gemmi code that builds the backbone of each chain (N, CA, C; Angstrom):
import gemmi

chains = {
    "A": [
        ("MET", (3.223, 29.553, -4.193), (2.444, 31.081, -4.431), (2.539, 31.370, -5.899)),
        ("THR", (1.098, 31.189, -6.258), (0.980, 31.243, -7.429), (-0.102, 32.734, -8.089)),
        ("MET", (-0.255, 33.261, -8.983), (-0.818, 34.424, -9.660), (-1.118, 34.090, -10.953)),
        ("ARG", (-1.581, 32.815, -10.901), (-1.922, 32.604, -12.529), (-3.340, 32.229, -12.620)),
        ("ASP", (-3.830, 32.700, -13.891), (-5.103, 32.415, -14.455), (-5.438, 31.330, -14.922)),
        ("PRO", (-5.842, 30.048, -14.440), (-5.791, 28.971, -14.999), (-6.375, 28.838, -16.543)),
        ("ALA", (-7.351, 29.666, -16.570), (-8.213, 29.748, -17.762), (-7.680, 30.421, -19.049)),
        ("THR", (-6.559, 31.162, -18.702), (-6.063, 31.826, -19.922), (-4.297, 31.622, -19.711)),
        ("GLY", (-4.024, 31.303, -18.645), (-2.651, 31.246, -18.557), (-1.674, 32.615, -18.197)),
        ("PHE", (-2.219, 33.643, -18.023), (-2.067, 34.736, -17.547), (-1.220, 34.754, -16.192)),
        ("ASP", (-0.254, 35.208, -15.983), (0.510, 35.049, -14.591), (1.185, 36.285, -14.276)),
        ("ALA", (0.320, 37.028, -13.507), (0.946, 38.295, -12.556), (2.421, 38.439, -12.153)),
        ("ILE", (2.640, 37.163, -11.503), (4.214, 37.189, -11.118), (5.101, 37.371, -12.470)),
        ("ILE", (4.780, 36.368, -13.207), (5.696, 36.781, -14.772), (5.951, 37.777, -15.187)),
        ("HIS", (4.570, 38.410, -15.260), (4.140, 39.460, -16.112), (4.955, 40.744, -15.769)),
        ("ALA", (5.304, 41.028, -14.511), (6.225, 42.348, -14.223), (7.229, 42.452, -15.033)),
        ("PRO", (7.683, 43.620, -15.762), (8.563, 43.905, -16.809), (9.699, 42.883, -16.738)),
        ("ASN", (10.706, 43.206, -15.705), (11.663, 42.561, -15.467), (11.801, 41.359, -15.318)),
        ("ARG", (11.010, 40.936, -14.572), (10.540, 38.958, -14.405), (10.316, 38.622, -15.698)),
        ("LEU", (9.485, 39.284, -16.417), (9.027, 38.895, -17.857), (10.483, 38.729, -18.544)),
        ("ARG", (11.271, 39.685, -18.835), (12.449, 39.657, -19.275), (13.442, 38.595, -19.023)),
        ("ILE", (13.559, 38.563, -17.638), (14.384, 37.289, -17.080), (13.786, 36.027, -17.401)),
        ("CYS", (12.759, 35.825, -17.425), (11.893, 34.414, -17.938), (12.444, 34.104, -19.793)),
        ("ALA", (12.133, 35.284, -20.150), (12.679, 34.865, -21.608), (13.773, 34.843, -22.014)),
        ("LEU", (14.891, 35.397, -21.231), (16.420, 35.043, -21.032), (16.711, 33.350, -20.778)),
        ("LEU", (16.118, 33.308, -19.756), (16.299, 31.903, -19.141), (15.564, 30.577, -20.196)),
        ("ASP", (14.427, 31.084, -20.919), (13.685, 30.180, -21.690), (14.548, 29.629, -22.804)),
        ("VAL", (15.777, 30.653, -23.461), (16.418, 30.251, -24.382), (17.978, 29.472, -24.025)),
        ("VAL", (18.057, 29.312, -22.473), (19.121, 28.713, -22.233), (18.773, 27.836, -21.102)),
        ("GLU", (19.741, 26.691, -20.812), (19.877, 25.733, -19.771), (20.084, 26.388, -18.691)),
        ("HIS", (21.218, 27.010, -18.468), (21.672, 28.004, -17.341), (22.022, 29.186, -17.802)),
        ("ALA", (22.060, 30.181, -17.130), (22.550, 31.707, -17.407), (23.048, 32.208, -15.978)),
        ("GLU", (24.453, 32.785, -16.202), (24.992, 33.410, -14.804), (24.588, 34.388, -14.649)),
        ("PHE", (24.166, 34.934, -13.435), (23.686, 35.968, -12.658), (24.099, 37.038, -13.286)),
        ("GLY", (25.401, 37.116, -13.410), (26.080, 38.418, -14.016), (25.710, 38.740, -15.579)),
        ("VAL", (25.428, 37.712, -16.126), (24.990, 38.098, -17.498), (23.823, 38.445, -17.856)),
        ("VAL", (22.657, 37.669, -16.859), (21.392, 38.043, -16.830), (21.208, 40.071, -16.625)),
        ("GLN", (22.169, 40.041, -15.346), (22.234, 41.413, -15.064), (22.547, 42.270, -16.135)),
        ("GLU", (23.590, 42.049, -16.566), (24.099, 42.865, -17.707), (22.985, 42.969, -18.903)),
        ("ARG", (22.411, 41.989, -19.488), (21.489, 42.047, -20.537), (20.329, 42.909, -20.314)),
        ("LEU", (19.743, 42.611, -18.798), (18.538, 43.389, -18.696), (19.020, 44.747, -17.995)),
        ("GLY", (20.195, 45.059, -18.064), (20.568, 46.166, -17.481), (20.104, 47.039, -15.996)),
        ("VAL", (20.186, 46.005, -15.105), (19.800, 46.376, -13.738), (20.670, 46.004, -13.015)),
        ("SER", (20.426, 46.787, -11.648), (21.478, 46.603, -10.575), (21.351, 45.081, -9.997)),
        ("ALA", (22.385, 44.642, -9.510), (22.445, 43.235, -8.732), (21.129, 43.259, -7.769)),
        ("SER", (21.162, 44.452, -7.085), (20.097, 44.159, -5.949), (18.412, 44.111, -6.599)),
        ("VAL", (18.439, 44.596, -7.820), (16.878, 44.507, -8.523), (16.707, 43.489, -8.979)),
        ("LEU", (17.655, 42.748, -9.372), (17.620, 41.343, -10.113), (17.538, 40.397, -9.044)),
        ("SER", (18.336, 40.387, -8.038), (18.176, 39.664, -6.787), (16.706, 39.415, -6.444)),
        ("LYS", (16.165, 40.721, -6.173), (14.687, 40.887, -5.768), (13.826, 40.234, -6.669)),
        ("HIS", (13.969, 40.261, -8.074), (12.987, 39.748, -8.831), (13.066, 38.140, -8.969)),
        ("VAL", (14.501, 37.763, -8.769), (15.107, 36.457, -8.875), (14.235, 35.590, -7.710)),
        ("SER", (14.240, 36.442, -6.577), (13.640, 35.669, -5.328), (12.138, 35.863, -5.585)),
        ("VAL", (11.317, 36.492, -6.262), (10.086, 36.281, -6.236), (9.640, 35.225, -7.204)),
        ("LEU", (10.587, 35.018, -8.212), (10.528, 33.734, -9.220), (10.514, 32.534, -8.666)),
        ("MET", (11.807, 32.656, -7.490), (12.016, 31.572, -6.644), (11.164, 30.803, -5.620)),
        ("ASP", (10.611, 31.947, -5.388), (9.393, 31.697, -4.303), (8.207, 31.224, -4.819)),
        ("ALA", (8.216, 31.430, -6.342), (6.996, 30.922, -6.932), (7.328, 29.330, -7.549)),
        ("GLY", (8.675, 28.928, -7.403), (9.149, 27.864, -7.803), (9.228, 27.925, -9.533)),
        ("TYR", (9.276, 29.091, -9.986), (9.803, 29.177, -11.390), (11.364, 29.111, -11.746)),
        ("VAL", (11.916, 29.529, -10.754), (13.442, 29.850, -10.957), (14.381, 28.934, -9.992)),
        ("GLU", (15.290, 28.348, -10.362), (16.105, 27.744, -8.991), (17.607, 28.629, -9.595)),
        ("GLN", (18.319, 28.472, -8.436), (19.829, 28.991, -8.434), (20.504, 28.094, -8.075)),
        ("ARG", (21.784, 27.930, -8.784), (23.011, 26.896, -7.946), (24.475, 28.088, -7.970)),
        ("LYS", (24.753, 27.726, -6.979), (26.151, 28.714, -6.634), (27.318, 27.822, -6.780)),
        ("ALA", (28.445, 28.028, -7.554), (29.517, 27.651, -7.955), (30.659, 28.489, -7.501)),
        ("VAL", (31.591, 27.990, -6.853), (33.036, 28.783, -6.392), (34.023, 28.096, -7.355)),
        ("ARG", (34.550, 29.141, -7.925), (35.624, 28.999, -8.545), (36.925, 29.895, -8.611)),
        ("ASP", (38.004, 29.374, -7.796), (39.230, 30.581, -7.975), (38.582, 31.615, -6.833)),
        ("THR", (38.028, 30.893, -5.744), (37.615, 31.812, -4.606), (36.264, 32.922, -4.870)),
        ("ARG", (36.112, 32.573, -5.951), (34.954, 33.729, -6.725), (33.720, 32.843, -6.788)),
        ("GLN", (32.356, 33.381, -6.101), (31.379, 32.943, -6.313), (30.530, 33.101, -7.261)),
        ("ARG", (29.975, 32.268, -8.086), (29.055, 32.653, -9.400), (28.093, 32.091, -8.875)),
        ("VAL", (26.800, 32.692, -9.275), (25.221, 32.191, -9.469), (24.993, 31.823, -10.709)),
        ("TRP", (24.375, 30.759, -10.796), (23.638, 29.982, -11.963), (21.958, 29.985, -11.873)),
        ("LEU", (21.616, 30.670, -13.172), (19.924, 30.586, -12.838), (19.347, 29.569, -13.779)),
        ("HIS", (18.481, 28.829, -13.565), (17.779, 28.459, -14.527), (16.138, 28.622, -14.171)),
        ("LEU", (15.284, 28.240, -15.365), (13.926, 27.860, -15.297), (13.503, 26.490, -14.747)),
        ("THR", (12.681, 26.435, -13.838), (12.577, 25.132, -13.598), (11.474, 24.496, -14.736)),
        ("LYS", (10.953, 23.391, -14.568), (9.956, 22.731, -15.556), (8.599, 23.485, -15.367)),
        ("ASP", (8.204, 23.770, -14.272), (6.756, 24.498, -13.971), (7.123, 26.086, -14.457)),
        ("GLY", (8.460, 26.659, -14.316), (8.398, 27.735, -14.750), (8.388, 28.105, -15.971)),
        ("ARG", (9.161, 27.089, -16.776), (9.287, 27.151, -18.158), (7.614, 27.241, -18.711)),
        ("ALA", (7.013, 25.900, -18.042), (5.618, 26.010, -18.643), (4.780, 27.436, -18.318)),
        ("ALA", (4.899, 27.847, -17.022), (3.999, 28.988, -16.604), (4.498, 30.184, -17.812)),
        ("TYR", (5.974, 30.335, -17.885), (5.886, 31.419, -18.745), (5.687, 31.343, -20.266)),
        ("ARG", (5.372, 30.003, -20.625), (5.213, 29.702, -21.899), (3.372, 29.968, -21.955)),
        ("ALA", (2.806, 29.350, -21.293), (1.298, 29.891, -20.823), (1.193, 31.222, -20.847)),
        ("HIS", (1.847, 31.950, -20.231), (1.911, 33.452, -20.257), (2.001, 34.328, -21.436)),
        ("VAL", (3.044, 33.677, -22.146), (3.376, 34.320, -23.591), (2.419, 34.028, -24.384)),
        ("ALA", (1.640, 33.161, -24.404), (0.444, 32.623, -25.342), (-0.726, 33.406, -24.965)),
        ("ALA", (-0.852, 33.710, -23.535), (-1.999, 34.637, -23.017), (-1.797, 35.998, -23.638)),
        ("LEU", (-0.655, 36.379, -23.569), (-0.084, 37.784, -24.090), (-0.902, 37.896, -25.711)),
        ("ARG", (-0.023, 36.634, -26.256), (-0.539, 36.668, -27.708), (-1.907, 36.726, -28.117)),
        ("ASP", (-2.946, 35.925, -27.030), (-4.424, 35.936, -27.673), (-4.847, 37.341, -27.068)),
        ("ILE", (-4.255, 38.034, -26.320), (-4.674, 39.615, -25.965), (-4.576, 40.256, -27.208)),
        ("VAL", (-3.157, 40.120, -27.560), (-2.822, 41.030, -28.740), (-3.920, 40.597, -30.173)),
        ("GLY", (-4.371, 39.412, -30.026), (-5.203, 38.969, -31.101), (-4.358, 37.990, -32.299)),
        ("HIS", (-3.312, 37.575, -31.883), (-2.444, 36.517, -32.621), (-3.442, 35.532, -33.158)),
    ],
    "B": [
        ("MET", (5.841, 52.007, -11.433), (6.814, 51.139, -10.487), (6.096, 49.530, -10.782)),
        ("GLU", (7.330, 48.818, -10.755), (7.199, 47.277, -10.918), (6.412, 46.715, -9.700)),
        ("THR", (5.455, 46.052, -9.853), (4.883, 45.161, -8.401), (5.214, 43.969, -8.314)),
        ("ASP", (5.157, 43.288, -7.620), (5.213, 41.871, -7.241), (4.067, 40.866, -8.002)),
        ("GLY", (3.095, 41.417, -8.612), (2.437, 40.552, -9.290), (1.095, 40.656, -8.863)),
        ("GLU", (0.220, 41.939, -8.918), (-1.242, 41.845, -8.452), (-2.044, 41.305, -9.541)),
        ("PRO", (-3.036, 40.385, -8.930), (-3.743, 39.728, -9.671), (-4.840, 40.641, -10.442)),
        ("GLY", (-5.470, 40.319, -11.334), (-6.510, 41.168, -11.994), (-5.779, 42.148, -13.091)),
        ("GLY", (-4.607, 42.338, -12.865), (-4.403, 43.746, -13.922), (-3.901, 43.097, -14.987)),
        ("ARG", (-4.857, 42.443, -15.963), (-4.452, 42.041, -17.236), (-4.112, 43.660, -18.091)),
        ("PRO", (-3.011, 43.053, -19.189), (-2.895, 43.928, -19.993), (-3.833, 44.128, -21.100)),
        ("THR", (-3.688, 45.617, -21.835), (-4.334, 45.845, -22.908), (-3.692, 45.184, -24.104)),
        ("PRO", (-4.408, 45.279, -25.177), (-3.729, 44.676, -26.485), (-2.305, 45.667, -26.702)),
        ("GLN", (-2.262, 46.772, -26.421), (-1.086, 47.330, -26.605), (-0.036, 47.016, -25.843)),
        ("GLU", (-0.628, 47.187, -24.554), (0.625, 46.712, -23.506), (0.896, 45.206, -23.648)),
        ("ALA", (-0.021, 44.477, -24.031), (0.707, 42.942, -24.352), (1.437, 42.851, -25.451)),
        ("GLY", (1.246, 43.698, -26.411), (2.014, 43.950, -28.096), (3.730, 44.136, -27.365)),
        ("ALA", (3.635, 45.288, -26.303), (4.786, 45.956, -25.753), (5.735, 44.817, -25.272)),
        ("ALA", (4.946, 44.107, -24.041), (5.582, 42.990, -23.531), (6.035, 41.975, -24.418)),
        ("LEU", (5.380, 41.728, -25.737), (5.859, 40.575, -26.571), (7.275, 41.315, -27.176)),
        ("ARG", (7.242, 42.401, -27.417), (8.634, 42.903, -27.912), (9.823, 43.040, -26.951)),
        ("GLU", (9.173, 43.325, -25.537), (10.305, 43.055, -24.570), (10.964, 41.909, -24.789)),
        ("ILE", (10.052, 40.672, -24.676), (10.674, 39.329, -24.947), (11.539, 39.437, -25.728)),
        ("GLU", (11.049, 39.548, -27.007), (11.940, 39.476, -28.489), (13.463, 40.362, -28.295)),
        ("GLN", (13.441, 41.405, -27.298), (14.678, 42.096, -27.412), (15.561, 41.546, -26.435)),
        ("ALA", (14.893, 40.939, -25.285), (15.725, 40.116, -24.092), (16.236, 38.867, -24.799)),
        ("GLN", (15.557, 38.359, -25.530), (16.144, 36.692, -25.896), (17.196, 37.282, -27.231)),
        ("ALA", (16.721, 38.120, -28.173), (17.900, 38.823, -29.176), (19.346, 39.721, -28.554)),
        ("SER", (19.154, 39.947, -27.201), (20.301, 40.581, -26.410), (21.333, 39.222, -26.161)),
        ("LEU", (20.934, 38.072, -26.321), (21.738, 36.860, -26.085), (22.574, 36.503, -27.177)),
        ("ALA", (22.103, 36.919, -28.182), (22.636, 36.354, -29.621), (23.589, 37.497, -30.115)),
        ("GLY", (23.709, 38.622, -29.113), (24.785, 39.450, -29.318), (25.911, 39.230, -28.415)),
        ("THR", (26.128, 38.062, -28.040), (27.430, 37.998, -27.249), (28.332, 37.139, -27.884)),
        ("PRO", (29.275, 37.478, -28.437), (30.197, 36.645, -29.625), (30.875, 35.569, -28.847)),
        ("PRO", (30.880, 34.497, -29.295), (31.642, 33.291, -29.041), (32.825, 33.390, -29.051)),
        ("PRO", (33.941, 33.170, -27.844), (35.484, 33.458, -27.902), (36.097, 32.750, -29.082)),
        ("TRP", (37.038, 33.627, -29.608), (37.776, 32.774, -30.936), (38.396, 31.602, -30.662)),
        ("TRP", (39.193, 31.335, -29.305), (39.763, 30.257, -28.982), (39.075, 29.193, -29.017)),
        ("TYR", (37.758, 29.364, -28.657), (36.966, 28.031, -28.725), (36.986, 27.271, -30.068)),
        ("PHE", (36.746, 28.099, -30.920), (36.362, 27.309, -32.318), (37.815, 26.593, -32.876)),
        ("LEU", (39.052, 27.244, -32.359), (40.494, 26.960, -32.808), (40.619, 25.763, -31.966)),
        ("ALA", (40.169, 25.692, -30.520), (40.355, 24.435, -29.601), (39.654, 23.179, -30.435)),
        ("LEU", (38.386, 23.439, -30.891), (37.338, 22.438, -31.414), (37.873, 21.925, -32.527)),
        ("ALA", (38.685, 23.041, -33.142), (39.069, 22.194, -34.674), (40.568, 21.779, -34.562)),
        ("ALA", (41.210, 22.082, -33.469), (42.409, 21.202, -33.408), (42.114, 19.904, -32.701)),
        ("LEU", (40.937, 19.782, -31.777), (40.646, 18.591, -31.467), (40.006, 17.559, -32.572)),
        ("VAL", (39.712, 18.193, -33.278), (39.040, 17.613, -34.588), (40.006, 17.130, -35.645)),
        ("ALA", (40.832, 17.933, -35.978), (41.975, 17.922, -36.595), (42.803, 16.274, -36.233)),
        ("ILE", (43.442, 16.358, -35.159), (44.143, 15.325, -34.581), (43.124, 14.060, -34.232)),
        ("ALA", (42.028, 13.857, -34.422), (41.269, 13.091, -33.915), (41.397, 11.739, -34.647)),
        ("PRO", (41.936, 11.708, -36.021), (42.421, 10.485, -36.965), (43.534, 9.848, -36.329)),
        ("VAL", (44.122, 10.543, -35.475), (45.401, 9.619, -34.943), (45.045, 8.581, -34.306)),
        ("VAL", (44.046, 8.204, -33.750), (43.568, 6.808, -33.422), (43.680, 5.867, -34.174)),
        ("ASN", (43.564, 6.087, -35.567), (43.772, 4.991, -36.442), (45.134, 4.692, -36.846)),
        ("VAL", (46.052, 5.354, -36.602), (47.098, 5.133, -36.960), (48.081, 4.082, -35.888)),
        ("ALA", (47.650, 4.102, -34.658), (48.464, 3.400, -33.997), (48.600, 1.700, -34.264)),
        ("PRO", (49.666, 1.138, -34.041), (49.942, -0.142, -34.352), (48.919, -1.388, -33.623)),
        ("PRO", (48.314, -2.063, -34.095), (47.508, -2.979, -33.043), (48.503, -3.781, -32.207)),
        ("THR", (49.147, -3.059, -31.418), (50.050, -3.746, -30.353), (49.187, -3.524, -29.217)),
        ("LEU", (49.735, -4.302, -28.076), (49.274, -3.897, -26.414), (49.636, -2.278, -26.227)),
        ("LEU", (50.655, -2.024, -26.693), (51.189, -0.440, -26.649), (50.401, 0.220, -27.319)),
        ("GLY", (50.079, 0.005, -28.570), (49.334, 0.925, -29.489), (48.005, 0.862, -28.887)),
        ("ILE", (47.398, -0.128, -28.499), (46.276, 0.026, -28.104), (46.045, 0.936, -26.959)),
        ("THR", (46.936, 0.675, -25.599), (47.090, 1.504, -24.679), (47.237, 2.707, -25.033)),
        ("LEU", (48.035, 3.282, -25.918), (48.151, 4.682, -26.183), (46.759, 5.189, -27.067)),
        ("THR", (46.443, 4.333, -27.763), (45.258, 4.768, -28.117), (43.948, 5.303, -27.138)),
        ("LEU", (43.792, 4.172, -26.052), (43.092, 4.326, -25.111), (43.188, 5.626, -24.252)),
        ("VAL", (44.491, 5.928, -24.149), (45.222, 6.943, -23.338), (44.698, 8.405, -24.260)),
        ("GLY", (44.799, 8.197, -25.540), (44.514, 9.245, -26.325), (43.235, 9.862, -26.241)),
        ("VAL", (42.086, 8.619, -26.393), (40.894, 8.834, -26.252), (40.358, 9.567, -25.140)),
        ("VAL", (41.028, 9.007, -23.835), (40.505, 9.797, -22.749), (41.297, 11.166, -22.731)),
        ("ALA", (42.450, 11.311, -23.182), (42.872, 12.920, -22.963), (42.125, 13.731, -23.980)),
        ("TRP", (41.660, 13.191, -25.114), (40.909, 13.868, -26.230), (39.615, 14.296, -25.463)),
        ("THR", (38.901, 13.327, -24.745), (37.455, 13.512, -24.196), (37.871, 14.372, -23.101)),
        ("ALA", (38.942, 14.439, -22.355), (38.971, 15.482, -21.182), (39.291, 16.590, -21.868)),
        ("LEU", (40.037, 17.132, -22.714), (40.480, 18.494, -23.348), (39.034, 18.851, -24.000)),
        ("LEU", (38.352, 17.892, -24.731), (37.039, 18.477, -25.237), (36.004, 18.949, -24.072)),
        ("GLY", (36.155, 18.175, -23.036), (35.259, 18.805, -21.944), (35.847, 20.283, -21.317)),
        ("ILE", (37.162, 20.216, -21.015), (37.856, 21.176, -20.550), (37.499, 22.684, -21.592)),
        ("ALA", (37.538, 22.414, -22.790), (37.062, 23.496, -23.813), (35.806, 23.916, -23.347)),
        ("ILE", (35.060, 23.017, -23.467), (33.531, 23.213, -23.339), (33.068, 24.146, -22.139)),
        ("GLY", (33.827, 23.208, -21.022), (33.946, 23.952, -19.506), (34.215, 25.440, -19.370)),
        ("LEU", (35.211, 25.750, -20.383), (36.024, 27.075, -20.108), (34.767, 28.125, -21.050)),
        ("TYR", (34.523, 27.653, -22.152), (33.544, 28.130, -23.137), (32.469, 28.716, -22.167)),
        ("VAL", (31.795, 27.784, -21.428), (30.590, 28.207, -20.573), (30.742, 29.218, -19.482)),
        ("ARG", (32.056, 29.009, -18.781), (32.232, 29.807, -17.953), (32.676, 31.187, -18.363)),
        ("LYS", (33.269, 31.283, -19.728), (33.878, 32.741, -20.398), (32.127, 33.068, -20.577)),
        ("VAL", (31.573, 32.737, -21.332), (30.072, 33.373, -21.812), (29.051, 33.449, -20.812)),
        ("GLY", (29.146, 32.716, -19.733), (28.050, 32.621, -19.074), (26.688, 32.275, -19.098)),
        ("ILE", (26.663, 31.312, -20.319), (25.380, 30.622, -20.463), (25.774, 29.379, -20.875)),
        ("VAL", (24.570, 28.257, -20.663), (24.696, 27.060, -21.115), (23.453, 27.172, -22.112)),
        ("PRO", (23.856, 26.654, -23.650), (22.947, 27.113, -24.614), (21.918, 25.915, -24.582)),
        ("ARG", (20.953, 26.055, -24.765), (19.802, 25.100, -24.897), (19.478, 24.652, -26.445)),
        ("VAL", (19.965, 23.377, -26.602), (19.865, 22.961, -27.954), (18.516, 23.041, -28.505)),
        ("SER", (17.832, 22.597, -28.140), (16.192, 22.453, -28.353), (15.495, 23.783, -28.709)),
        ("ALA", (16.347, 25.138, -28.296), (16.158, 26.492, -28.633), (16.767, 27.022, -30.048)),
        ("VAL", (17.471, 26.243, -30.159), (18.287, 26.720, -31.518), (17.617, 26.146, -32.546)),
        ("PRO", (17.139, 26.794, -33.719), (16.437, 26.671, -34.909), (16.847, 25.247, -35.599)),
        ("ARG", (15.939, 24.260, -35.732), (16.505, 22.908, -36.419), (17.284, 22.898, -37.324)),
        ("ARG", (17.314, 23.716, -38.500), (18.132, 23.680, -39.328), (19.374, 23.991, -39.211)),
        ("VAL", (19.932, 24.879, -38.043), (20.945, 25.217, -37.773), (21.624, 24.152, -36.977)),
        ("VAL", (20.737, 23.373, -36.627), (21.426, 21.961, -35.887), (21.685, 20.829, -36.931)),
        ("TRP", (20.683, 20.641, -37.799), (20.623, 19.338, -38.617), (21.554, 19.654, -40.016)),
        ("LEU", (21.307, 20.927, -40.273), (22.374, 20.914, -41.637), (23.590, 20.690, -41.760)),
        ("PRO", (24.324, 21.290, -40.318), (25.961, 21.142, -40.242), (26.019, 19.585, -39.887)),
        ("MET", (24.940, 18.790, -39.180), (25.120, 17.420, -38.848), (25.294, 16.760, -40.227)),
        ("VAL", (23.959, 16.959, -40.656), (24.361, 16.011, -42.346), (25.492, 16.539, -43.110)),
        ("GLY", (25.866, 17.515, -43.290), (26.927, 17.932, -43.678), (28.185, 16.994, -43.267)),
        ("VAL", (28.236, 17.049, -41.871), (29.393, 16.245, -41.280), (29.469, 14.891, -41.273)),
        ("LEU", (28.036, 14.367, -41.411), (27.967, 13.016, -41.689), (28.302, 12.510, -42.870)),
        ("ALA", (27.834, 13.469, -44.086), (28.341, 12.933, -45.338), (29.662, 12.988, -45.384)),
        ("LEU", (30.260, 13.791, -45.023), (32.051, 13.881, -44.974), (32.571, 12.843, -44.497)),
        ("LEU", (31.902, 12.332, -43.353), (32.574, 11.290, -42.688), (32.391, 9.941, -43.552)),
        ("ILE", (30.938, 9.649, -44.281), (30.487, 8.579, -44.575), (31.374, 8.408, -46.013)),
        ("GLY", (31.641, 9.383, -46.562), (32.419, 10.000, -47.756), (34.083, 9.505, -47.809)),
        ("ALA", (34.525, 10.158, -46.325), (35.821, 9.529, -46.181), (35.931, 7.926, -45.946)),
        ("ALA", (35.005, 7.602, -45.394), (35.032, 6.105, -44.614), (35.015, 5.209, -45.906)),
        ("VAL", (34.240, 5.544, -47.110), (34.134, 5.036, -48.394), (35.482, 4.922, -49.075)),
        ("LEU", (35.831, 6.366, -49.113), (37.061, 6.294, -49.781), (38.539, 5.224, -49.033)),
        ("VAL", (38.695, 5.472, -47.588), (39.422, 4.713, -46.962), (39.254, 3.405, -47.432)),
        ("ASN", (38.076, 2.821, -47.229), (38.235, 1.404, -47.638), (38.581, 0.814, -49.031)),
        ("VAL", (37.993, 1.605, -50.208), (38.329, 1.580, -51.366), (39.575, 1.614, -51.831)),
        ("TYR", (40.257, 2.769, -50.927), (41.801, 2.987, -51.604), (42.931, 2.799, -50.535)),
        ("ASP", (42.334, 2.199, -49.575), (43.031, 1.510, -48.259), (43.928, 2.813, -47.655)),
        ("GLN", (43.940, 3.829, -47.842), (44.728, 4.884, -47.409), (44.120, 5.949, -46.337)),
        ("GLU", (44.809, 5.289, -45.064), (44.541, 6.399, -43.631), (44.653, 7.351, -43.586)),
        ("TRP", (45.308, 8.311, -44.691), (45.730, 9.602, -44.746), (44.452, 10.486, -45.142)),
        ("ILE", (43.388, 9.854, -45.860), (42.121, 10.452, -46.059), (41.313, 10.674, -45.070)),
        ("TRP", (41.456, 10.202, -44.140), (40.782, 10.613, -42.548), (41.042, 11.937, -42.169)),
        ("PHE", (42.841, 12.014, -42.394), (43.310, 13.276, -42.024), (42.939, 14.640, -42.938)),
        ("VAL", (42.646, 14.241, -44.077), (41.947, 15.289, -45.148), (40.892, 15.504, -44.278)),
        ("ALA", (39.933, 14.629, -44.529), (38.373, 14.886, -43.982), (38.372, 15.565, -42.433)),
        ("SER", (39.072, 15.342, -41.802), (39.263, 15.924, -40.516), (39.648, 17.292, -40.491)),
        ("GLY", (40.584, 17.503, -41.512), (41.089, 18.805, -41.919), (40.118, 19.676, -42.358)),
        ("VAL", (39.500, 19.154, -43.430), (38.114, 19.902, -43.906), (37.358, 20.152, -42.849)),
        ("LEU", (36.958, 19.384, -42.140), (36.142, 19.610, -40.736), (36.461, 20.607, -39.954)),
        ("ALA", (37.873, 20.686, -39.539), (38.768, 21.563, -38.755), (38.288, 23.252, -39.437)),
        ("ALA", (38.552, 23.133, -40.756), (38.729, 24.166, -41.310), (37.156, 24.858, -41.383)),
        ("LEU", (35.923, 23.956, -41.441), (34.647, 24.353, -41.664), (34.370, 25.090, -40.185)),
        ("ILE", (34.934, 24.285, -38.970), (34.781, 24.835, -37.942), (35.412, 26.395, -37.412)),
        ("VAL", (36.397, 26.803, -37.999), (37.040, 27.871, -37.685), (36.466, 29.007, -38.685)),
        ("VAL", (35.870, 28.417, -39.992), (34.915, 29.533, -40.695), (33.693, 29.986, -39.870)),
        ("MET", (33.099, 28.442, -39.379), (31.941, 28.619, -38.571), (31.896, 29.869, -37.585)),
        ("GLY", (32.962, 29.494, -36.785), (33.454, 30.501, -35.590), (33.400, 31.705, -35.787)),
        ("GLY", (34.036, 32.062, -37.397), (34.085, 33.518, -37.628), (33.069, 34.262, -37.915)),
        ("VAL", (32.071, 33.228, -38.675), (30.923, 33.743, -38.894), (29.949, 33.902, -38.029)),
        ("LEU", (29.771, 33.089, -36.718), (29.191, 33.234, -35.513), (29.404, 34.658, -34.723)),
        ("ARG", (30.817, 34.683, -34.831), (31.362, 36.009, -34.150), (31.022, 37.417, -34.738)),
        ("ARG", (31.074, 37.356, -36.257), (30.481, 38.496, -36.718), (29.379, 38.848, -36.725)),
        ("LYS", (28.279, 37.684, -36.638), (27.060, 37.865, -36.389), (26.382, 38.243, -35.205)),
        ("ALA", (27.335, 37.814, -34.333), (26.894, 38.266, -32.664), (27.376, 39.649, -32.831)),
        ("ARG", (28.785, 40.112, -33.383), (29.050, 41.452, -33.064), (27.847, 42.484, -33.813)),
        ("LYS", (27.372, 42.102, -34.729), (26.576, 42.782, -35.477), (25.140, 42.882, -34.555)),
        ("MET", (24.725, 41.742, -34.147), (23.721, 42.127, -33.120), (23.947, 42.724, -31.842)),
        ("ALA", (25.026, 43.032, -31.519), (25.367, 43.741, -30.089), (25.028, 45.119, -30.334)),
    ],
}
model = gemmi.Model(1)
for chain_id, residues in chains.items():
    chain = gemmi.Chain(chain_id)
    for i, (resn, *xyz) in enumerate(residues, 1):
        res = gemmi.Residue()
        res.name, res.seqid = resn, gemmi.SeqId(i, " ")
        for name, pos in zip(("N", "CA", "C"), xyz):
            atom = gemmi.Atom()
            atom.name, atom.element = name, gemmi.Element(name[0])
            atom.pos, atom.b_iso = gemmi.Position(*pos), 0.0
            res.add_atom(atom)
        chain.add_residue(res)
    model.add_chain(chain)
structure = gemmi.Structure()
structure.add_model(model)
structure.setup_entities()
């Protein structure tokens, strides 16, 4: 599933505000814990989960579950395609702004 | 309302500018996470004791103790890094860190170690390694304090 304009790099999947912020956070780290992303974005777990699912369906984000002390933690990271799509999208935004 | 991404909805320059500012704010929010104080103390302690490997006698027992020490030291370093990652909830990406932030300390550390190696060879005094590792440990603690203060300011 992709909604990317190959000519400009503009990606409608990434452009949705919360998904853009998720990708922005994940672009500067290797992995981020679900709870940290949730806290930084200031959204509920269900809202974050919904947007992460869309990004996962697009192949942009992967999640890894780790259990420690009976507590499950979910780690998110941008895939190679996801990082490329995000960066192309940011470049498209800069083009639109006229940088 | 946020959509799941309908094609054809290209933003205006103002909307694109606002989206770029959102990106900057999201990334800046990560910089407001103060690293735990114990992490730098643990790293400093590990660096400070590292020269102990040089003082073991060149006997079978000494070599065995050195190997055990190196394995234990590596395991403790791994545990410290693992605890740090679990505590802060992020695995930093080195390539996302500005180059000068990585290279400047590395050049400083290298210069300190080379200087110590030269002095040890010239004066044949192993304690110089402990002075060098002590200086390095102190710098790690200072750097930790600076990073924590910076993070608290950005929070």
